[in-house]
VEXVEXGU-277121 format. One record per residue (C-alpha): residue in three letters; x, y, z. Coordinates in steps of 0.02 Angstrom, whole numbers, plus 50000, padded with zeros to 5 digits. Example, Ala and Ser with C-alpha at 12.3 -4.5 7.8 and 13.67 -1.06 7.14 Angstrom:
<recs>
ala506154977550390 ser506844994750357 
</recs>
This chain:
<recs>
met468614946251714 arg470054935051693 phe471734944051784 phe472704926451778 thr472734917251609 gly473934901351580 pro475144899451433 lys474234901151247 arg474074884651183 pro474394879351023 pro472524875850912 val472244856250912 glu472424848350732 arg472054832350656 leu472724823250504 leu472204812850386 trp472734800150253 ser472064792250107 arg472364785649956 asp470934792249869 ile471594810949818 arg469924815649750 phe469154813149917 val470484823550009 his470164838249903 arg468314834849925 leu468504835650106 ala469794849350115 ala468474859650011 val467234859150170 ala468744859750289 pro469234879750305 gly471054882950358 ser471624865450306 arg472914859250208 val473354846950064 leu475034837150037 glu474874826649885 leu475984810049906 asp476694797049784 ser475534785049898 gly473964796149909 ala473584812449997 val473884821050176 leu472394834350249 ile472874844650400 gly471744857850486 pro471214861150650 ala469984849150737 thr468774861250752 asp468514859050562 leu469324842450514 thr467814833450606 asp467314813950600 phe465564820250548 ala466434830550389 ala467504815650345 asn466134803150365 arg464864814450255 ile466064817050118 ala466794795750103 arg464874792150083 glu464864802849925 ala466424797549888 arg465914777549890 gly466794774350045 pro468634775850010 asp469764768750160 tyr470514784450277 gly471344786350413 met470944802050525 val472054805950692 thr472474818350822 val474184828250795 asp475064825550962 pro475824843751006 glu476844837951128 leu478034829351015 pro479404840350924 glu478824850650771 ala480184840250681 asp479204823550714 arg477284826750764 tyr476664825550583 leu477784812550535 met477074802550678 ala475244807050654 leu475504801050465 ser476144785450520 ala474554783750645 ala473444787750497 val474074773750390 gln473724761550519 ala472034769750562 ser471514767850377 gly471444749050398 leu472824747450241 ala474114743950345 asp473634727750424 arg472894723350243 ile474964722550172 gly475694718850354 met476344734850411 ala476784736250597 gln477014754450674 thr478844754050690 thr480264765750651 his480474756250493 val478834761450423 val479104780450494 gln480724780150380 thr480094772550238 lys478634787950222 met479654799350274 leu480874793350106 asp479324791650005 tyr478784808550056 phe480634815250033 phe480604807349827 ser478774813949820 leu479534832449828 arg481054828549708 arg480394845449623 leu480494857149784 his482244851749851 gly483804862049820 val485714862949831 val486864876049914 phe488804878049905 gln489914881350039 pro491774888950032 ile493194877650079 val494544886950101 asp496594885450082 leu497044892050256 glu498924895350215 his498564905650043 asp497024912950097 ala496204907849935 leu494594897349890 his495044877549877 glu493044871049824 tyr491474871049878 glu490454859449967 cys488784853849879 leu487654853050042 phe485814846649984 arg484404856550075 pro482624846650077 asp481164857150068 met479924845250163 pro478534856250242 met478024850250422 leu479534838550420 pro481224838250465 gln482314850150353 ser484014843950391 ile484694830750250 ser485644819850408 ser483874812650458 ile483444808650268 val485224799450248 gln485104790050426 ala483164785250355 ala484134778750199 ile485364769150275 asp484244760750408 thr482904756750277 asp484204750050154 arg483964764050037 ser485574771350038 ile486064769849857 glu484384774549792 leu484484790149898 asp486134794249829 leu485944791049633 phe484554806249678 leu485554818149768 val487084815949653 ser486374816349498 ser485224834149561 ile486974841149617 leu488104836349463 glu486464842049350 gln486514859449451 cys488614861049473 gly488594857649264 arg487394871449243 leu488494884549356 glu489964879249259 ala489104881249067 glu489004898649130 arg490414899749178 arg491274892449011 ala490314906048917 ala491034919549037 gly492654912049014 glu493154908049192 pro494154892949262 arg493394877549311 arg493074875849514 arg493104861549613 tyr491384852849712 ala491364840949857 val489974828549845 asn489464817250002 val488944798849976 thr488844782950088 pro490014769250086 ala488804758050022 ser488574766749863 leu490424767049831 leu490444746949826 asp488664749249700 ser489194747549517 arg488304764149457 phe489674772049562 glu491154762349519 ala492424773449433 thr492244773349252 ala490134773649286 met490384789449398 ala491614797149263 ala490424794849142 arg489114802349251 val490154817149283 ile490584820449093 glu488884820749054 ala488534834149157 gly489714843149086 leu491054841849225 glu492764834749244 pro493234819149369 arg494654831149443 gln493354844949489 ile492394831449609 thr492934825949761 leu491924812049840 glu491604813750011 cys491044797450097 thr490004798950262 glu490294792950424 gln488544788150458 gln488784770150390 ala489944757850448 val490984748650333 ser491004728750360 asp492304725450257 val493624738650194 val494514728750065 pro493094729649936 leu492984748149976 lys494764750249961 arg494834746449783 ala493444755249732 val494134771749804 lys495844766049717 ala494944766949564 leu493964781849593 arg495674792749601 arg496524784349478 ile495434790649351 gly495464810549443 phe494224809949572 gly494694817949747 phe494244806349901 ala493754814450058 val493404803650232 asp492134816950318 asp492034817750508 ala493514810450556 gly493604807350772 ala491634806450760 gly490534790650692 tyr491574776550595 ala492984786650534 ser494444777550641 phe496004780150604 ala496144762350522 leu494934766050420 ile495674781650370 ala497334774650331 ala496624758350229 leu495654771350125 arg497074783250082 pro495974799350057 thr496694816149964 val495774822350112 ile495364820750294 lys494054831350373 ile494064835550548 asp492664833750637 arg491614850350674 asp491504844550864 ile493294844050902 val493594862050790 ser492394869850912 gly493254879251070 ile494794870950989 ala495624886551057 arg495584883951219 asp495554865051224 asp497374854751254 ala496414838551229 lys495754844951064 gln497224852150989 ala498274837251037 leu497004826750933 val497194839650784 glu499144838750799 ala499014817550781 phe497894820450634 val498974833150554 ser500704819850576 phe499374805850506 gly498964814550362 arg500614817950309 arg501154799350341 ile500134795550218 gly499924809150095 ala498234817050145 arg497774836350190 leu496914842150341 leu495174850750333 ala494384859450482 glu492324860250474 gly491314870150573 ile492564884550605 glu491384898450689 lys492364908750812 arg494194919450730 ser495264913050883 asp494844893150847 leu495414899250655 val497214906250719 lys497294888950814 ile496814878150676 arg498034887650563 glu499414887950710 leu499154865250706 gly499374866050535 val497834862750448 asp497884866050265 phe495874868150233 gly494554877750319 gln492634877050313 gly491264885550419 tyr490034900650437 leu491484911550498 leu492484908250323 gly490814908050219 arg488854901550251 pro488064888550122 thr487344900549988 pro486084894449862 glu487404900849722 pro489494899849770 gly490074914749846 ala491694921749875 pro492584917250056 arg492884929950195 pro494764934350180 ile495654928250323 glu496744943350335 ser495254951350389 leu494584939350506 leu496244937650610 val496404954050695 asp496884954750903 gly496334967651010 thr497494982550952 gly496784980050777 arg498444971850712 thr498144957150597 arg498834942350647 ala498694933250477 ala500704934750452 leu500794925450622 gly499624913150563 gly500464909650413 his502384908750487 val501714896950629 arg500944885950475 arg502354886450345 ala503494883550510 ala502454867050557 ser502584862950382 ala504514865150368 thr504784853550515 ala504084837950423 thr505544829850301 thr504544813050258 pro504304806750080 ala502574807850099 thr502754825850146 arg503734830550003 arg502564821849884 leu501244832249964 arg501934848149955 thr502064846249746 leu500024845749729 pro498994857849647 ser498384870849767 asp496714868349670 
</recs>
């Protein structure tokens, strides 16, 4: 009898890749517990090493007239989000196909395979909607449309997909797919609202800087795509993501100006992080500046973060932009954000992303102190007092903007 045992180890898995999809399915039939994933470039079979053996693969391959395939052991020491992707890359190499087409097992290859896999599952992915709240009026401003990949055994964050697309020069291809999918979903929702006699809503959609310089995202072309989906340009805010560097801001500035002239809103995402510098923001003149979540988190107890947000608020007023705080998760941070004069808020505290757009939580219900008294009135008073101190022409113009 064993009284002491080590930690239970997960079963060893193997992964096989082949262009011959029929061969993969025939092998799966004799390998209990295995699972098949069909890709545009072939098929993947994953199963326990005790079932997915070299003997079984060789036997079925002979019966199937010797298709090329590669089979490797999945490394359980790698993070779960990476282990299958790395195994797939190794299996392609092992198949011999990689050598014939001049591929090398590099990060570029791995990212390319991940993107191919992403596009092959286009019907499985989804869109969720997170409310953005007008902090002064405690009202819904718009929804950010967040794309949610559905890729078994691979990263479920769209950020990794976007980064792979940027690194492999496929960001425009990705954005065309994402924007089309999101507009289709938003168009369906707005058609239902029109049928019910309800007012239009606004939506924020993320794009990379490279896409904004492509002819397919040019202002008139983008407006036509939006109208075709049953929406209007004034309902859409384009958020420029911070993951991609901007080498020449002049053409980007022209593209943004044309989009704004035709009715689109424009936001610079994750200000204070990545490439979203004060200089870039000043050049693009966005309608909204989104403050990075790392700055917002814990701001109630961090003087340096408060000073940085104060600078952003003052800067935004000078250029006629409104401020939005991302990642609000604590009530104390919400109170401080309002006191600092930030216009909009977004985060789990106010409303989580959901498949169908939902109403945000009322701010009144969130600003309660230890005695049970509401602090919303105080926050609003400080907010209005902060606004009253700005008397620049840009601020006066800002006050005339519609709240929706």
